[in-house]
C-alpha positions as CSV (number, residue, x, y, z in Angstrom):
1,X,0.0,0.0,0.0
2,X,1.4,3.4,-1.0
3,X,1.8,6.3,1.4
4,X,-0.9,8.2,-0.4
5,X,-3.3,5.2,-0.2
6,X,-2.6,4.9,3.6
7,X,-3.3,8.5,4.2
8,X,-6.5,8.5,2.1
9,X,-7.7,5.4,4.0
10,X,-7.0,7.1,7.3
11,X,-9.0,10.1,6.3
12,X,-11.9,7.9,5.3
13,X,-12.0,5.8,8.5
14,X,-13.2,7.1,11.8
15,X,-12.1,5.3,14.9
16,X,-11.9,6.4,18.4
17,X,-11.2,6.6,21.5
18,X,-11.4,5.1,24.6
19,X,-11.6,5.2,21.9
20,X,-11.2,7.9,19.3
21,X,-13.7,8.1,16.6
22,X,-11.8,9.9,13.9
23,X,-8.6,8.8,12.1
24,X,-7.4,11.9,10.3
25,X,-4.5,13.6,8.8
26,X,-5.7,17.1,9.1
27,X,-8.2,18.2,11.8
28,X,-9.1,21.2,9.7
29,X,-10.1,19.1,6.7
30,X,-12.6,17.2,8.8
31,X,-14.4,20.1,10.6
32,X,-16.4,21.4,7.6
33,X,-17.5,17.9,6.8
34,X,-18.6,17.3,10.4
35,X,-20.7,20.5,10.2
36,X,-22.3,19.4,7.0
37,X,-23.3,16.1,8.5
38,X,-24.3,17.3,11.9
39,X,-28.0,16.4,11.4
40,X,-27.3,12.8,10.2
41,X,-27.8,11.4,13.7
42,X,-29.2,14.3,15.7
43,X,-30.3,12.3,18.7
44,X,-30.0,8.8,20.3
45,X,-31.8,6.0,18.5
46,X,-34.1,3.5,20.4
47,X,-32.0,1.7,23.0
48,X,-32.5,-1.7,21.4
49,X,-30.6,-0.6,18.3
50,X,-27.4,-0.3,20.4
51,X,-27.7,-3.8,22.0
52,X,-26.2,-7.1,20.7
53,X,-26.7,-10.7,21.4
54,X,-24.5,-11.6,24.4
55,X,-22.2,-14.2,22.9
56,X,-21.8,-12.3,19.6
57,X,-20.7,-9.3,21.6
58,X,-18.2,-11.3,23.5
59,X,-16.7,-12.7,20.3
60,X,-16.6,-9.3,18.6
61,X,-14.9,-7.7,21.7
62,X,-12.2,-10.4,21.8
63,X,-11.5,-9.9,18.1
64,X,-10.0,-6.5,18.8
65,X,-6.6,-8.0,19.8
66,X,-4.6,-11.1,19.2
67,X,-5.9,-14.2,21.0
68,X,-2.7,-14.3,23.1
69,X,-4.0,-11.1,24.7
70,X,-7.8,-11.3,24.4
71,X,-8.3,-14.9,25.5
72,X,-7.4,-14.0,29.1
73,X,-8.9,-10.5,29.1
74,X,-12.0,-9.4,31.0
75,X,-14.9,-8.9,28.6
76,X,-17.6,-6.3,29.0
77,X,-20.9,-6.2,27.2
78,X,-23.4,-3.4,27.0
79,X,-26.6,-3.8,29.0
80,X,-29.5,-1.5,29.5
81,X,-27.9,0.3,32.3
82,X,-24.3,0.4,30.8
83,X,-21.5,-2.0,30.6
84,X,-21.4,-5.2,32.7
85,X,-18.8,-8.0,33.1
86,X,-19.5,-11.0,30.9
87,X,-16.2,-12.8,31.5
88,X,-13.7,-12.3,34.3
89,X,-10.1,-12.1,33.0
90,X,-6.7,-12.7,34.5
91,X,-4.2,-10.5,32.6
92,X,-5.5,-7.0,33.4
93,X,-6.7,-6.3,29.9
94,X,-10.3,-5.4,29.2
95,X,-12.1,-6.0,25.8
96,X,-15.4,-4.4,24.9
97,X,-17.5,-3.2,21.9
98,X,-17.8,0.5,22.1
99,X,-20.7,2.5,20.6
100,X,-20.7,5.9,18.8
101,X,-21.0,7.8,22.1
102,X,-17.4,6.9,23.0
103,X,-16.2,9.2,20.2
104,X,-15.6,12.9,20.3
105,X,-18.6,14.8,21.4
106,X,-18.8,16.9,18.2
107,X,-18.5,13.8,15.9
108,X,-21.5,13.6,13.5
109,X,-21.9,9.9,14.2
110,X,-21.9,10.2,18.0
111,X,-25.4,8.6,18.1
112,X,-25.0,6.3,15.1
113,X,-26.5,3.0,16.3
114,X,-24.6,1.0,13.7
115,X,-21.2,1.7,15.3
116,X,-19.6,-1.4,16.9
117,X,-16.0,-0.6,17.7
118,X,-14.2,-3.6,19.2
119,X,-11.5,-2.5,21.5
120,X,-9.0,-4.2,23.9
121,X,-7.5,-1.9,26.6
122,X,-4.3,-2.6,28.3
123,X,-4.2,-2.5,32.2
124,X,-3.2,1.2,32.3
125,X,-6.0,2.1,29.9
126,X,-8.4,-0.2,31.8
127,X,-7.7,1.7,35.0
128,X,-7.8,5.3,33.6
129,X,-9.7,5.4,30.3
130,X,-12.3,2.7,31.0
131,X,-13.9,4.6,33.9
132,X,-14.6,7.4,31.5
133,X,-16.1,5.0,29.0
134,X,-18.2,3.4,31.7
135,X,-19.6,6.8,32.7
136,X,-20.4,7.8,29.1
137,X,-22.2,4.5,28.5
138,X,-24.3,4.7,31.7
139,X,-25.3,8.3,30.9
140,X,-26.1,7.4,27.3
141,X,-28.2,4.4,28.2
142,X,-30.1,6.5,30.7
143,X,-31.1,8.8,27.8
144,X,-28.9,11.8,28.7
145,X,-27.8,14.4,26.1
146,X,-24.3,15.1,25.0
147,X,-24.2,18.2,27.1
148,X,-25.4,16.3,30.2
149,X,-22.7,13.6,29.6
150,X,-20.0,16.3,29.3
151,X,-21.2,18.0,32.5
152,X,-21.2,14.7,34.4
153,X,-17.7,13.9,33.3
154,X,-16.4,17.3,34.3
155,X,-18.1,17.0,37.7
156,X,-16.6,13.5,38.2
157,X,-13.1,14.8,37.5
158,X,-13.7,17.8,39.8
159,X,-14.8,15.5,42.6
160,X,-11.9,13.1,42.0
161,X,-14.3,10.3,41.0
162,X,-12.4,9.7,37.8
163,X,-8.7,8.8,37.8
164,X,-5.8,10.7,36.1
165,X,-4.6,9.3,32.8
166,X,-1.9,6.6,33.4
167,X,1.4,6.6,31.5
168,X,1.4,3.8,28.9
169,X,-2.4,3.6,28.4
170,X,-3.1,2.1,25.0
171,X,-5.6,-0.1,23.1
172,X,-5.8,-2.6,20.2
173,X,-8.4,-2.1,17.6
174,X,-7.6,-4.8,15.0
175,X,-11.0,-6.4,14.5
176,X,-11.9,-6.9,10.9
177,X,-15.5,-7.2,12.1
178,X,-15.8,-3.8,13.7
179,X,-18.0,-1.0,12.2
180,X,-16.4,2.3,13.1
181,X,-18.2,4.7,10.8
182,X,-20.5,5.1,7.8
183,X,-17.6,6.6,5.9
184,X,-15.2,4.9,3.5
185,X,-14.3,1.3,4.3
186,X,-15.9,1.6,7.7
187,X,-12.9,0.1,9.5
188,X,-9.1,-0.1,9.7
189,X,-6.7,-2.0,11.9
190,X,-4.7,0.2,14.3
191,X,-3.3,0.7,17.8
192,X,-4.2,3.7,20.0
193,X,-2.1,5.5,22.6
194,X,-3.6,7.9,25.1
195,X,-1.3,10.6,26.2
196,X,-1.0,14.0,27.9
197,X,1.3,15.2,25.1
198,X,0.4,18.7,23.9
199,X,2.3,18.8,20.6
200,X,1.6,15.9,18.2
201,X,4.8,16.6,16.4
202,X,6.6,15.1,19.3
203,X,5.5,11.8,18.0
204,X,6.0,12.6,14.3
205,X,2.2,12.7,13.8
206,X,1.3,13.5,10.2
207,X,4.9,13.7,9.1
208,X,5.7,12.4,5.6
209,X,6.2,8.6,5.7
210,X,5.0,8.4,9.3
211,X,2.3,5.8,10.2
212,X,1.2,7.9,13.1
213,X,-1.8,10.3,13.2
214,X,-3.4,12.0,16.1
215,X,-6.5,13.7,17.4
216,X,-7.9,15.2,20.6
217,X,-9.9,12.8,22.7
218,X,-12.8,15.1,23.7
219,X,-13.6,17.5,20.8
220,X,-12.4,17.9,17.2
221,X,-13.8,21.4,16.2
222,X,-12.5,24.8,17.4
223,X,-16.0,25.4,18.9
224,X,-15.8,22.1,20.8
225,X,-12.3,23.0,22.1
226,X,-13.9,26.0,23.9
227,X,-15.7,23.5,26.1
228,X,-12.5,21.9,27.4
229,X,-12.5,23.7,30.7
230,X,-12.8,21.1,33.4
231,X,-11.6,18.2,31.2
232,X,-8.0,16.9,31.3
233,X,-6.2,17.3,27.9
234,X,-5.8,13.9,26.2
235,X,-4.2,13.5,22.9
236,X,-4.6,10.2,21.2
237,X,-2.0,8.8,18.8
238,X,-3.1,6.2,16.3
239,X,-0.6,3.9,14.7
240,X,-1.8,2.1,11.6
241,X,-0.9,-1.6,11.4
242,X,-0.8,-3.9,8.4
243,X,-2.8,-6.9,9.7
244,X,-6.1,-7.7,11.3
245,X,-6.2,-9.8,14.4
246,X,-6.3,-13.6,14.0
247,X,-10.0,-13.3,14.4
248,X,-10.4,-11.8,10.9
249,X,-12.9,-14.5,10.0
250,X,-15.6,-12.4,11.7
251,X,-16.4,-10.6,8.5
252,X,-18.8,-7.6,8.3
253,X,-19.7,-6.0,5.0
254,X,-19.7,-2.2,4.5
255,X,-23.5,-1.9,4.4
256,X,-24.3,-4.6,6.9
257,X,-25.1,-4.2,10.6
258,X,-22.5,-5.9,12.7
259,X,-24.1,-8.7,14.7
260,X,-26.5,-10.1,12.1
261,X,-23.5,-10.3,9.7
262,X,-21.4,-12.3,12.1
263,X,-24.2,-14.8,11.7
264,X,-24.0,-15.2,8.0
265,X,-20.3,-15.0,7.3
266,X,-18.6,-17.6,9.5
267,X,-16.6,-20.4,7.8
268,X,-15.8,-23.9,8.8
269,X,-12.3,-22.9,9.9
270,X,-13.7,-20.7,12.7
271,X,-15.0,-23.2,15.3
272,X,-13.8,-24.3,18.6
273,X,-12.1,-21.2,19.9
274,X,-10.5,-22.1,23.3
275,X,-12.0,-19.1,25.0
276,X,-15.5,-20.0,24.0
277,X,-14.9,-23.6,25.0
278,X,-14.2,-22.3,28.5
279,X,-17.5,-20.4,28.3
280,X,-19.3,-23.6,27.8
281,X,-20.1,-23.3,24.1
282,X,-18.6,-26.5,22.5
283,X,-19.0,-25.2,18.9
284,X,-17.0,-22.1,19.6
285,X,-19.8,-20.0,18.1
286,X,-22.4,-17.7,19.6
287,X,-25.5,-19.6,20.5
288,X,-27.4,-17.9,17.7
289,X,-24.9,-19.2,15.2
290,X,-24.7,-22.9,16.2
291,X,-28.0,-23.8,14.6
292,X,-27.1,-22.0,11.4
293,X,-23.7,-23.8,11.2
294,X,-25.4,-27.2,11.6
């Protein structure tokens, strides 16, 4: 893949943070587009549109990272009150499927019910980024507005109810089955690093030949940046990788909704994953898929 192709792909894909929802080369080039699309998802969709079948969500969450990491990770799934633990892990990592409201607050697809962003957080991110994600999800599932979610996060930081960002916080987003955005190819394998760095040039972000791009965690537009008071600055660096995780058999087409597609695109080489065997599913597939495979 040429440098130009990589850069074009990164502009077309939005991913996110605790994910960062926008992969970009130039923040300025995205803002006008965001404004033009601001009415695409003006409010939250019915709650059921954000939910998944339990085992399908576990599989999708684990697919964010190599099995050597995700098989021993804690797995969270989204319930009607927020995230809940589906599988207790033992390596300190946490895997989950994030929704659009984990993105920047002025992202046009913040309420997009199709977004399914598989993400595995390392122990540092699990301790310092996950609590923010948990609060976002609880507020969103309670029907709160963007403004109310921002206010709740600011209050939580002010009252020391949210931790400071830990050094070394990062996440894997390498699932071929994720649906990150309606734009472009909808997805792209990458790693994310959450930092307090103020100048992206310190990491070579956007430099010619560099695989690194960056974006603020909270807001992308100048107007949004004016709402930063009370929020800790977090700059997210995104490093493009060449390969999907070994779970790349979980295929999702560009116009398909994630979990129904997991149903229809499994192949015969995908059964008997050891993690799912431990969960008591001898086929290695979500329960809704076992009958189909037979």
